[in-house]
N, CA, C and O atoms as a GROMACS GRO file, in nm:
protein
  496
    1MET      N    1  -2.433   0.523   2.628
    1MET     CA    2  -2.379   0.614   2.747
    1MET      C    3  -2.243   0.653   2.697
    1MET      O    4  -2.164   0.562   2.672
    2PRO      N    5  -2.209   0.767   2.682
    2PRO     CA    6  -2.121   0.837   2.641
    2PRO      C    7  -1.962   0.806   2.749
    2PRO      O    8  -1.983   0.786   2.868
    3ILE      N    9  -1.863   0.804   2.717
    3ILE     CA   10  -1.773   0.749   2.783
    3ILE      C   11  -1.649   0.823   2.792
    3ILE      O   12  -1.627   0.876   2.684
    4LEU      N   13  -1.542   0.853   2.893
    4LEU     CA   14  -1.433   0.907   2.888
    4LEU      C   15  -1.333   0.842   2.857
    4LEU      O   16  -1.352   0.735   2.913
    5ILE      N   17  -1.190   0.833   2.777
    5ILE     CA   18  -1.113   0.791   2.763
    5ILE      C   19  -0.966   0.794   2.815
    5ILE      O   20  -0.879   0.820   2.732
    6HIS      N   21  -0.928   0.770   2.950
    6HIS     CA   22  -0.792   0.837   2.990
    6HIS      C   23  -0.712   0.789   2.936
    6HIS      O   24  -0.695   0.668   2.948
    7ARG      N   25  -0.635   0.862   2.860
    7ARG     CA   26  -0.511   0.842   2.785
    7ARG      C   27  -0.402   0.913   2.846
    7ARG      O   28  -0.408   1.010   2.923
    8GLN      N   29  -0.316   0.861   2.808
    8GLN     CA   30  -0.133   0.903   2.873
    8GLN      C   31  -0.036   0.840   2.762
    8GLN      O   32  -0.021   0.728   2.715
    9ASN      N   33   0.028   0.981   2.742
    9ASN     CA   34   0.122   0.947   2.614
    9ASN      C   35   0.090   0.893   2.457
    9ASN      O   36   0.149   0.825   2.372
   10ASP      N   37  -0.018   0.954   2.468
   10ASP     CA   38  -0.114   0.840   2.313
   10ASP      C   39  -0.160   0.771   2.338
   10ASP      O   40  -0.236   0.732   2.250
   11ILE      N   41  -0.163   0.684   2.481
   11ILE     CA   42  -0.210   0.584   2.514
   11ILE      C   43  -0.352   0.561   2.593
   11ILE      O   44  -0.355   0.625   2.698
   12ALA      N   45  -0.455   0.496   2.573
   12ALA     CA   46  -0.550   0.449   2.670
   12ALA      C   47  -0.521   0.369   2.752
   12ALA      O   48  -0.467   0.264   2.714
   13ILE      N   49  -0.548   0.391   2.887
   13ILE     CA   50  -0.502   0.339   2.981
   13ILE      C   51  -0.664   0.339   3.091
   13ILE      O   52  -0.670   0.317   3.212
   14ASN      N   53  -0.733   0.358   3.032
   14ASN     CA   54  -0.877   0.377   3.134
   14ASN      C   55  -1.000   0.422   3.038
   14ASN      O   56  -0.998   0.507   2.950
   15LYS      N   57  -1.105   0.344   3.078
   15LYS     CA   58  -1.232   0.390   2.992
   15LYS      C   59  -1.313   0.391   3.111
   15LYS      O   60  -1.315   0.300   3.194
   16TYR      N   61  -1.393   0.517   3.117
   16TYR     CA   62  -1.546   0.557   3.236
   16TYR      C   63  -1.624   0.599   3.159
   16TYR      O   64  -1.618   0.698   3.086
   17GLU      N   65  -1.734   0.489   3.182
   17GLU     CA   66  -1.874   0.517   3.193
   17GLU      C   67  -1.950   0.642   3.196
   17GLU      O   68  -1.934   0.670   3.315
   18ILE      N   69  -2.026   0.742   3.145
   18ILE     CA   70  -2.027   0.815   3.223
   18ILE      C   71  -2.185   0.818   3.262
   18ILE      O   72  -2.266   0.851   3.175
   19PRO      N   73  -2.228   0.784   3.391
   19PRO     CA   74  -2.386   0.776   3.410
   19PRO      C   75  -2.456   0.891   3.344
   19PRO      O   76  -2.414   0.969   3.258
   20ASP      N   77  -2.590   0.882   3.413
   20ASP     CA   78  -2.684   0.990   3.370
   20ASP      C   79  -2.651   1.113   3.484
   20ASP      O   80  -2.641   1.235   3.472
   21THR      N   81  -2.642   1.044   3.570
   21THR     CA   82  -2.618   1.142   3.699
   21THR      C   83  -2.472   1.234   3.713
   21THR      O   84  -2.459   1.325   3.795
   22GLY      N   85  -2.343   1.182   3.594
   22GLY     CA   86  -2.259   1.241   3.636
   22GLY      C   87  -2.150   1.224   3.714
   22GLY      O   88  -2.182   1.187   3.827
   23LEU      N   89  -1.982   1.241   3.692
   23LEU     CA   90  -1.923   1.160   3.793
   23LEU      C   91  -1.787   1.309   3.820
   23LEU      O   92  -1.779   1.418   3.764
   24THR      N   93  -1.736   1.272   3.885
   24THR     CA   94  -1.620   1.355   3.960
   24THR      C   95  -1.490   1.314   3.943
   24THR      O   96  -1.456   1.196   3.949
   25ILE      N   97  -1.409   1.414   3.919
   25ILE     CA   98  -1.256   1.424   3.865
   25ILE      C   99  -1.146   1.475   3.968
   25ILE      O  100  -1.112   1.591   3.945
   26GLY      N  101  -1.081   1.414   4.079
   26GLY     CA  102  -0.975   1.487   4.143
   26GLY      C  103  -0.863   1.404   4.198
   26GLY      O  104  -0.817   1.302   4.146
   27ARG      N  105  -0.828   1.457   4.302
   27ARG     CA  106  -0.704   1.384   4.354
   27ARG      C  107  -0.728   1.331   4.461
   27ARG      O  108  -0.639   1.268   4.518
   28SER      N  109  -0.887   1.346   4.528
   28SER     CA  110  -0.906   1.294   4.704
   28SER      C  111  -0.953   1.127   4.600
   28SER      O  112  -0.968   1.105   4.480
   29ILE      N  113  -0.961   1.057   4.701
   29ILE     CA  114  -1.024   0.921   4.662
   29ILE      C  115  -1.166   0.910   4.671
   29ILE      O  116  -1.240   0.815   4.642
   30LYS      N  117  -1.199   1.054   4.731
   30LYS     CA  118  -1.351   1.082   4.695
   30LYS      C  119  -1.412   1.065   4.588
   30LYS      O  120  -1.529   1.029   4.577
   31ASN      N  121  -1.315   1.096   4.476
   31ASN     CA  122  -1.377   1.126   4.313
   31ASN      C  123  -1.462   0.981   4.279
   31ASN      O  124  -1.478   0.882   4.350
   32ASP      N  125  -1.505   1.008   4.156
   32ASP     CA  126  -1.520   0.916   4.082
   32ASP      C  127  -1.384   0.838   3.980
   32ASP      O  128  -1.340   0.725   3.958
   33ILE      N  129  -1.360   0.969   3.943
   33ILE     CA  130  -1.182   0.913   3.905
   33ILE      C  131  -1.108   0.988   4.000
   33ILE      O  132  -1.139   1.098   4.044
   34PHE      N  133  -1.001   0.918   4.031
   34PHE     CA  134  -0.879   0.963   4.114
   34PHE      C  135  -0.783   0.974   4.055
   34PHE      O  136  -0.721   0.870   4.035
   35LEU      N  137  -0.744   1.061   4.019
   35LEU     CA  138  -0.579   1.108   3.963
   35LEU      C  139  -0.483   1.111   4.060
   35LEU      O  140  -0.502   1.190   4.153
   36GLU      N  141  -0.353   1.022   4.060
   36GLU     CA  142  -0.262   1.079   4.190
   36GLU      C  143  -0.187   1.157   4.099
   36GLU      O  144  -0.126   1.107   4.005
   37ASP      N  145  -0.189   1.287   4.127
   37ASP     CA  146  -0.133   1.372   4.048
   37ASP      C  147  -0.115   1.514   4.094
   37ASP      O  148  -0.218   1.581   4.098
   38PRO      N  149   0.018   1.582   4.133
   38PRO     CA  150  -0.022   1.657   4.245
   38PRO      C  151  -0.055   1.807   4.161
   38PRO      O  152  -0.098   1.903   4.225
   39SER      N  153  -0.040   1.813   4.070
   39SER     CA  154  -0.124   1.945   3.973
   39SER      C  155  -0.239   1.926   4.011
   39SER      O  156  -0.291   2.027   4.058
   40VAL      N  157  -0.314   1.819   4.010
   40VAL     CA  158  -0.499   1.807   3.973
   40VAL      C  159  -0.524   1.842   4.139
   40VAL      O  160  -0.461   1.783   4.226
   41SER      N  161  -0.614   1.937   4.165
   41SER     CA  162  -0.711   1.960   4.290
   41SER      C  163  -0.792   1.858   4.356
   41SER      O  164  -0.856   1.780   4.287
   42GLN      N  165  -0.794   1.854   4.459
   42GLN     CA  166  -0.851   1.740   4.537
   42GLN      C  167  -1.004   1.714   4.521
   42GLN      O  168  -1.060   1.619   4.576
   43PHE      N  169  -1.089   1.836   4.415
   43PHE     CA  170  -1.197   1.817   4.354
   43PHE      C  171  -1.177   1.894   4.230
   43PHE      O  172  -1.237   2.001   4.217
   44HIS      N  173  -1.101   1.852   4.143
   44HIS     CA  174  -1.104   1.944   4.025
   44HIS      C  175  -1.207   1.956   3.924
   44HIS      O  176  -1.224   2.064   3.868
   45ALA      N  177  -1.276   1.855   3.897
   45ALA     CA  178  -1.387   1.906   3.831
   45ALA      C  179  -1.507   1.790   3.816
   45ALA      O  180  -1.494   1.685   3.878
   46LYS      N  181  -1.620   1.812   3.732
   46LYS     CA  182  -1.716   1.730   3.732
   46LYS      C  183  -1.755   1.738   3.575
   46LYS      O  184  -1.748   1.832   3.496
   47ILE      N  185  -1.793   1.623   3.561
   47ILE     CA  186  -1.894   1.610   3.419
   47ILE      C  187  -2.042   1.566   3.467
   47ILE      O  188  -2.094   1.470   3.523
   48GLU      N  189  -2.085   1.704   3.406
   48GLU     CA  190  -2.255   1.622   3.461
   48GLU      C  191  -2.380   1.632   3.363
   48GLU      O  192  -2.381   1.722   3.278
   49GLY      N  193  -2.469   1.556   3.372
   49GLY     CA  194  -2.586   1.524   3.284
   49GLY      C  195  -2.725   1.600   3.273
   49GLY      O  196  -2.788   1.620   3.376
   50LYS      N  197  -2.781   1.647   3.136
   50LYS     CA  198  -2.880   1.698   3.189
   50LYS      C  199  -2.975   1.677   3.081
   50LYS      O  200  -2.964   1.718   2.966
   51GLU      N  201  -3.108   1.582   3.151
   51GLU     CA  202  -3.195   1.551   3.031
   51GLU      C  203  -3.262   1.644   2.966
   51GLU      O  204  -3.295   1.755   3.008
   52LEU      N  205  -3.290   1.584   2.828
   52LEU     CA  206  -3.340   1.701   2.750
   52LEU      C  207  -3.535   1.651   2.779
   52LEU      O  208  -3.606   1.580   2.851
   53LYS      N  209  -3.543   1.731   2.686
   53LYS     CA  210  -3.714   1.688   2.670
   53LYS      C  211  -3.748   1.559   2.622
   53LYS      O  212  -3.821   1.481   2.684
   54ASP      N  213  -3.695   1.534   2.505
   54ASP     CA  214  -3.689   1.409   2.446
   54ASP      C  215  -3.609   1.306   2.475
   54ASP      O  216  -3.566   1.214   2.405
   55GLY      N  217  -3.589   1.344   2.627
   55GLY     CA  218  -3.539   1.184   2.690
   55GLY      C  219  -3.397   1.193   2.697
   55GLY      O  220  -3.337   1.186   2.805
   56SER      N  221  -3.333   1.209   2.571
   56SER     CA  222  -3.169   1.206   2.558
   56SER      C  223  -3.097   1.302   2.638
   56SER      O  224  -3.164   1.400   2.672
   57HIS      N  225  -2.979   1.300   2.676
   57HIS     CA  226  -2.898   1.323   2.784
   57HIS      C  227  -2.795   1.436   2.688
   57HIS      O  228  -2.762   1.399   2.576
   58ILE      N  229  -2.741   1.598   2.747
   58ILE     CA  230  -2.655   1.672   2.712
   58ILE      C  231  -2.525   1.672   2.851
   58ILE      O  232  -2.561   1.697   2.966
   59TYR      N  233  -2.394   1.644   2.820
   59TYR     CA  234  -2.315   1.654   2.883
   59TYR      C  235  -2.206   1.807   2.902
   59TYR      O  236  -2.153   1.881   2.820
   60PHE      N  237  -2.208   1.801   3.078
   60PHE     CA  238  -2.096   1.934   3.055
   60PHE      C  239  -1.998   1.922   3.123
   60PHE      O  240  -2.024   1.865   3.229
   61VAL      N  241  -1.864   1.958   3.107
   61VAL     CA  242  -1.769   1.975   3.182
   61VAL      C  243  -1.733   2.084   3.261
   61VAL      O  244  -1.715   2.194   3.210
   62ILE      N  245  -1.721   2.062   3.380
   62ILE     CA  246  -1.752   2.209   3.517
   62ILE      C  247  -1.613   2.213   3.597
   62ILE      O  248  -1.582   2.124   3.676
   63ASP      N  249  -1.536   2.318   3.573
   63ASP     CA  250  -1.405   2.343   3.645
   63ASP      C  251  -1.443   2.375   3.806
   63ASP      O  252  -1.487   2.489   3.819
   64LEU      N  253  -1.438   2.320   3.896
   64LEU     CA  254  -1.459   2.336   4.014
   64LEU      C  255  -1.340   2.434   4.117
   64LEU      O  256  -1.262   2.413   4.210
   65ASP      N  257  -1.381   2.543   4.037
   65ASP     CA  258  -1.231   2.628   4.097
   65ASP      C  259  -1.127   2.575   4.136
   65ASP      O  260  -1.095   2.580   4.255
   66SER      N  261  -1.050   2.510   4.043
   66SER     CA  262  -0.924   2.397   4.049
   66SER      C  263  -0.799   2.538   4.050
   66SER      O  264  -0.816   2.659   4.030
   67THR      N  265  -0.692   2.469   4.079
   67THR     CA  266  -0.574   2.571   4.125
   67THR      C  267  -0.579   2.593   3.997
   67THR      O  268  -0.622   2.698   3.950
   68ASN      N  269  -0.526   2.474   3.915
   68ASN     CA  270  -0.419   2.494   3.774
   68ASN      C  271  -0.575   2.447   3.658
   68ASN      O  272  -0.562   2.366   3.566
   69GLN      N  273  -0.657   2.489   3.678
   69GLN     CA  274  -0.762   2.509   3.579
   69GLN      C  275  -0.808   2.404   3.482
   69GLN      O  276  -0.702   2.348   3.453
   70THR      N  277  -0.877   2.361   3.433
   70THR     CA  278  -0.963   2.250   3.380
   70THR      C  279  -0.972   2.309   3.200
   70THR      O  280  -1.039   2.405   3.162
   71PHE      N  281  -0.898   2.235   3.125
   71PHE     CA  282  -0.886   2.282   2.977
   71PHE      C  283  -0.995   2.169   2.869
   71PHE      O  284  -1.020   2.049   2.880
   72VAL      N  285  -1.018   2.219   2.818
   72VAL     CA  286  -1.094   2.138   2.677
   72VAL      C  287  -1.093   2.197   2.513
   72VAL      O  288  -1.160   2.267   2.438
   73ASN      N  289  -0.924   2.088   2.516
   73ASN     CA  290  -0.928   2.116   2.366
   73ASN      C  291  -0.823   2.233   2.360
   73ASN      O  292  -0.816   2.302   2.258
   74GLN      N  293  -0.753   2.252   2.453
   74GLN     CA  294  -0.649   2.333   2.491
   74GLN      C  295  -0.702   2.424   2.516
   74GLN      O  296  -0.662   2.496   2.425
   75GLN      N  297  -0.763   2.481   2.570
   75GLN     CA  298  -0.836   2.633   2.627
   75GLN      C  299  -0.923   2.582   2.748
   75GLN      O  300  -1.006   2.493   2.760
   76PRO      N  301  -0.852   2.702   2.857
   76PRO     CA  302  -0.903   2.656   3.015
   76PRO      C  303  -1.066   2.727   2.952
   76PRO      O  304  -1.092   2.809   2.864
   77ILE      N  305  -1.165   2.632   3.064
   77ILE     CA  306  -1.271   2.648   3.089
   77ILE      C  307  -1.330   2.656   3.230
   77ILE      O  308  -1.284   2.594   3.326
   78SER      N  309  -1.435   2.736   3.234
   78SER     CA  310  -1.523   2.736   3.339
   78SER      C  311  -1.614   2.644   3.338
   78SER      O  312  -1.616   2.576   3.440
   79GLU      N  313  -1.718   2.608   3.227
   79GLU     CA  314  -1.816   2.537   3.205
   79GLU      C  315  -1.839   2.504   3.027
   79GLU      O  316  -1.877   2.585   2.942
   80HIS      N  317  -1.803   2.360   3.006
   80HIS     CA  318  -1.807   2.379   2.846
   80HIS      C  319  -1.928   2.274   2.831
   80HIS      O  320  -1.940   2.189   2.919
   81LEU      N  321  -2.027   2.277   2.714
   81LEU     CA  322  -2.064   2.130   2.668
   81LEU      C  323  -2.011   2.089   2.562
   81LEU      O  324  -1.990   2.144   2.454
   82LEU      N  325  -1.972   1.901   2.636
   82LEU     CA  326  -1.945   1.815   2.562
   82LEU      C  327  -1.965   1.747   2.457
   82LEU      O  328  -2.031   1.643   2.459
   83CYS      N  329  -1.900   1.803   2.333
   83CYS     CA  330  -1.934   1.731   2.182
   83CYS      C  331  -1.819   1.572   2.189
   83CYS      O  332  -1.725   1.546   2.264
   84ASP      N  333  -1.883   1.493   2.074
   84ASP     CA  334  -1.782   1.377   2.055
   84ASP      C  335  -1.632   1.458   2.023
   84ASP      O  336  -1.621   1.572   1.979
   85GLN      N  337  -1.528   1.371   2.058
   85GLN     CA  338  -1.391   1.383   2.047
   85GLN      C  339  -1.330   1.501   2.130
   85GLN      O  340  -1.210   1.524   2.149
   86ASP      N  341  -1.422   1.560   2.168
   86ASP     CA  342  -1.328   1.666   2.282
   86ASP      C  343  -1.233   1.603   2.396
   86ASP      O  344  -1.270   1.510   2.468
   87VAL      N  345  -1.124   1.656   2.402
   87VAL     CA  346  -1.017   1.648   2.472
   87VAL      C  347  -1.032   1.692   2.608
   87VAL      O  348  -0.979   1.801   2.624
   88ILE      N  349  -1.080   1.650   2.700
   88ILE     CA  350  -1.045   1.708   2.855
   88ILE      C  351  -0.913   1.700   2.921
   88ILE      O  352  -0.862   1.590   2.942
   89GLU      N  353  -0.857   1.807   2.955
   89GLU     CA  354  -0.678   1.840   2.992
   89GLU      C  355  -0.712   1.869   3.161
   89GLU      O  356  -0.761   1.977   3.194
   90ILE      N  357  -0.684   1.769   3.258
   90ILE     CA  358  -0.670   1.831   3.380
   90ILE      C  359  -0.582   1.728   3.431
   90ILE      O  360  -0.590   1.606   3.439
   91GLY      N  361  -0.448   1.860   3.482
   91GLY     CA  362  -0.346   1.762   3.559
   91GLY      C  363  -0.238   1.725   3.420
   91GLY      O  364  -0.219   1.802   3.325
   92MET      N  365  -0.192   1.625   3.432
   92MET     CA  366  -0.105   1.528   3.351
   92MET      C  367  -0.237   1.468   3.241
   92MET      O  368  -0.199   1.455   3.124
   93GLY      N  369  -0.344   1.442   3.261
   93GLY     CA  370  -0.413   1.368   3.260
   93GLY      C  371  -0.528   1.390   3.143
   93GLY      O  372  -0.625   1.458   3.175
   94HIS      N  373  -0.522   1.328   2.992
   94HIS     CA  374  -0.595   1.330   2.918
   94HIS      C  375  -0.743   1.267   2.930
   94HIS      O  376  -0.733   1.152   2.973
   95PHE      N  377  -0.829   1.291   2.916
   95PHE     CA  378  -0.983   1.219   2.868
   95PHE      C  379  -1.000   1.259   2.716
   95PHE      O  380  -0.965   1.366   2.666
   96LYS      N  381  -1.050   1.174   2.665
   96LYS     CA  382  -1.135   1.172   2.504
   96LYS      C  383  -1.297   1.144   2.566
   96LYS      O  384  -1.344   1.053   2.634
   97TYR      N  385  -1.355   1.268   2.508
   97TYR     CA  386  -1.480   1.229   2.524
   97TYR      C  387  -1.590   1.133   2.412
   97TYR      O  388  -1.609   1.188   2.304
   98ILE      N  389  -1.627   1.062   2.423
   98ILE     CA  390  -1.684   1.000   2.271
   98ILE      C  391  -1.856   0.964   2.347
   98ILE      O  392  -1.898   0.890   2.436
   99ASP      N  393  -1.914   1.060   2.258
   99ASP     CA  394  -2.071   1.059   2.231
   99ASP      C  395  -2.081   0.848   2.180
   99ASP      O  396  -2.047   0.796   2.074
  100GLU      N  397  -2.118   0.805   2.262
  100GLU     CA  398  -2.144   0.646   2.144
  100GLU      C  399  -2.309   0.664   2.138
  100GLU      O  400  -2.380   0.657   2.239
  101ASP      N  401  -2.353   0.686   2.018
  101ASP     CA  402  -2.487   0.678   1.962
  101ASP      C  403  -2.549   0.542   1.958
  101ASP      O  404  -2.551   0.473   1.856
  102LYS      N  405  -2.599   0.507   2.075
  102LYS     CA  406  -2.665   0.379   2.028
  102LYS      C  407  -2.719   0.333   1.886
  102LYS      O  408  -2.689   0.233   1.821
  103GLU      N  409  -2.824   0.453   1.854
  103GLU     CA  410  -2.835   0.367   1.728
  103GLU      C  411  -2.748   0.337   1.612
  103GLU      O  412  -2.780   0.247   1.536
  104SER      N  413  -2.640   0.407   1.593
  104SER     CA  414  -2.490   0.387   1.510
  104SER      C  415  -2.434   0.297   1.524
  104SER      O  416  -2.365   0.236   1.442
  105LEU      N  417  -2.466   0.267   1.678
  105LEU     CA  418  -2.381   0.101   1.698
  105LEU      C  419  -2.438   0.000   1.674
  105LEU      O  420  -2.369  -0.100   1.651
  106ALA      N  421  -2.594  -0.010   1.670
  106ALA     CA  422  -2.699  -0.092   1.695
  106ALA      C  423  -2.704  -0.174   1.584
  106ALA      O  424  -2.745  -0.289   1.596
  107THR      N  425  -2.637  -0.093   1.393
  107THR     CA  426  -2.683  -0.104   1.286
  107THR      C  427  -2.534  -0.145   1.192
  107THR      O  428  -2.459  -0.048   1.182
  108THR      N  429  -2.504  -0.224   1.150
  108THR     CA  430  -2.385  -0.221   1.069
  108THR      C  431  -2.413  -0.174   0.957
  108THR      O  432  -2.501  -0.239   0.900
  109LYS      N  433  -2.359  -0.054   0.880
  109LYS     CA  434  -2.363  -0.024   0.720
  109LYS      C  435  -2.364  -0.159   0.592
  109LYS      O  436  -2.254  -0.214   0.587
  110GLN      N  437  -2.443  -0.204   0.517
  110GLN     CA  438  -2.353  -0.270   0.422
  110GLN      C  439  -2.316  -0.164   0.296
  110GLN      O  440  -2.352  -0.056   0.249
  111PHE      N  441  -2.221  -0.267   0.277
  111PHE     CA  442  -2.179  -0.171   0.126
  111PHE      C  443  -2.173  -0.299   0.008
  111PHE      O  444  -2.177  -0.422   0.019
  112LYS      N  445  -2.158  -0.188  -0.130
  112LYS     CA  446  -2.143  -0.289  -0.244
  112LYS      C  447  -2.001  -0.220  -0.318
  112LYS      O  448  -1.944  -0.111  -0.317
  113LYS      N  449  -1.980  -0.355  -0.385
  113LYS     CA  450  -1.844  -0.300  -0.476
  113LYS      C  451  -1.906  -0.217  -0.590
  113LYS      O  452  -2.023  -0.239  -0.620
  114SER      N  453  -1.821  -0.106  -0.668
  114SER     CA  454  -1.920  -0.019  -0.770
  114SER      C  455  -1.758  -0.091  -0.876
  114SER      O  456  -1.649  -0.140  -0.848
  115TRP      N  457  -1.836  -0.054  -1.001
  115TRP     CA  458  -1.733  -0.097  -1.083
  115TRP      C  459  -1.614  -0.009  -1.137
  115TRP      O  460  -1.591  -0.016  -1.258
  116ILE      N  461  -1.544   0.066  -1.066
  116ILE     CA  462  -1.456   0.131  -1.028
  116ILE      C  463  -1.370   0.064  -0.936
  116ILE      O  464  -1.409   0.043  -0.821
  117PRO      N  465  -1.226   0.016  -0.985
  117PRO     CA  466  -1.187  -0.089  -0.848
  117PRO      C  467  -1.128   0.006  -0.762
  117PRO      O  468  -1.048   0.091  -0.803
  118GLY      N  469  -1.180  -0.011  -0.595
  118GLY     CA  470  -1.142  -0.001  -0.491
  118GLY      C  471  -1.256   0.079  -0.456
  118GLY      O  472  -1.247   0.072  -0.333
  119ILE      N  473  -1.357   0.151  -0.480
  119ILE     CA  474  -1.438   0.201  -0.462
  119ILE      C  475  -1.605   0.141  -0.425
  119ILE      O  476  -1.696   0.121  -0.506
  120LEU      N  477  -1.606   0.123  -0.284
  120LEU     CA  478  -1.751   0.092  -0.253
  120LEU      C  479  -1.845   0.191  -0.263
  120LEU      O  480  -1.805   0.293  -0.319
  121ILE      N  481  -2.022   0.189  -0.202
  121ILE     CA  482  -2.115   0.264  -0.199
  121ILE      C  483  -2.146   0.163  -0.106
  121ILE      O  484  -2.151   0.040  -0.105
  122LEU      N  485  -2.174   0.298   0.007
  122LEU     CA  486  -2.302   0.246   0.102
  122LEU      C  487  -2.387   0.204   0.055
  122LEU      O  488  -2.427   0.265  -0.044
  123LYS      N  489  -2.459   0.086   0.095
  123LYS     CA  490  -2.684   0.090   0.099
  123LYS      C  491  -2.719   0.138   0.185
  123LYS      O  492  -2.661   0.128   0.293
  124ASP      N  493  -2.836   0.212   0.165
  124ASP     CA  494  -2.963   0.245   0.250
  124ASP      C  495  -3.012   0.173   0.298
  124ASP      O  496  -3.112   0.199   0.365
   0.00000   0.00000   0.00000
């Protein structure tokens, strides 16, 4: 399941799992992520998931006609397909999108030492 890491001054202050149904972000307490920031609209943006034919999901961030816009990687957007490590900016809040691939987290790669000092080789 993908997550959003809420960062302020390069310090992670919260982590939110993104459900398949998505979530909303804004200044109203009715949002899934509530931001107490006067530069954030009441209903500023939403993260929306879409199921693909193979059962996997992709996620979009959508600006909800906010006053101060939503930015992804410092670019203003109206709708944007999220990729791993994208940074979403809403008001003073920064959120890093992490697409946790279940398979890559389920297995740990093994490595072996090579004859060259300090060089490691991943085993298949």
